[in-house]
C-alpha positions in Angstrom: 99.7 85.1 114.4 100.6 84.7 118.0 98.2 84.5 121.0 99.5 86.7 123.7 99.2 85.5 127.3 96.0 86.8 128.9 94.5 87.8 125.6 91.2 86.2 124.4 91.8 87.0 120.7 94.7 86.5 118.3 96.9 89.6 118.2 99.8 89.9 115.8 103.2 89.7 117.6 105.8 92.3 116.8 107.8 89.7 114.8 104.6 88.9 112.8 104.1 92.6 112.0 107.7 93.1 110.9 108.1 89.9 109.0 107.5 91.6 105.7 109.3 94.9 106.4 112.7 93.6 105.3 111.6 92.3 101.9 109.8 95.6 101.4 113.0 97.6 102.3 115.1 95.3 100.0 112.7 95.8 97.0 112.5 99.6 97.6 116.2 100.0 97.9 116.9 97.9 94.8 114.7 100.2 92.8 115.9 103.4 94.4 112.5 104.2 96.0 113.6 104.5 99.6 114.7 107.9 100.7 117.6 108.5 103.1 115.0 109.2 105.7 113.4 105.8 105.2 110.3 107.0 103.4 108.9 106.0 100.0 109.6 108.1 97.0 106.8 108.7 94.5 106.1 105.7 92.2 105.0 106.1 88.6 103.1 103.3 86.8 106.1 101.6 85.2 108.0 101.7 88.5 105.0 100.3 90.3 105.1 97.2 88.0 108.8 96.7 88.8 108.1 97.1 92.5 105.3 94.6 92.4 107.6 92.0 90.8 110.3 92.7 93.4 107.8 92.4 96.3 106.4 89.2 94.9 109.9 87.7 94.4 111.1 88.9 97.9 108.0 87.7 99.8 107.0 84.6 97.8 103.4 86.0 97.5 101.2 86.8 94.6 99.9 90.4 94.8 96.4 90.8 93.5 95.6 94.2 92.0 92.6 94.5 94.4 95.2 94.9 97.2 96.8 98.0 95.6 95.6 101.1 97.4 97.2 104.5 97.6 97.5 104.1 101.4 99.5 100.9 100.9 102.3 102.9 99.3 102.7 105.6 101.9 105.2 103.8 104.3 107.4 100.7 104.4 105.1 99.5 107.2 102.0 100.0 105.1 103.5 97.9 102.3 104.5 95.3 104.8 101.0 95.3 106.3 99.6 94.7 102.8 101.9 91.7 102.3 100.8 90.4 105.7 97.1 90.7 104.8 97.8 88.8 101.5 99.7 86.1 103.3 96.9 85.6 105.8 94.2 85.1 103.2 93.1 81.6 102.5 94.5 80.2 99.2 
């Protein structure tokens, strides 16, 4: 996280928020889950497992099933936000 000048709290910088978007796009594209418009296609349970493996490999993070919410799979940005939350948790 980056402290912006004049701010009294830590606010994620644009680069921090987008750090995980590229690994998400790579994983979704590899599995054919990214539409031409850039939105996520529906994911069945088997494809979800493949996607989790791809996201873990691309991000270097371990994804706990407790992090998996329906909202996380709506947008590239929401998946990236999930990865960012996981990365910020203490080990």
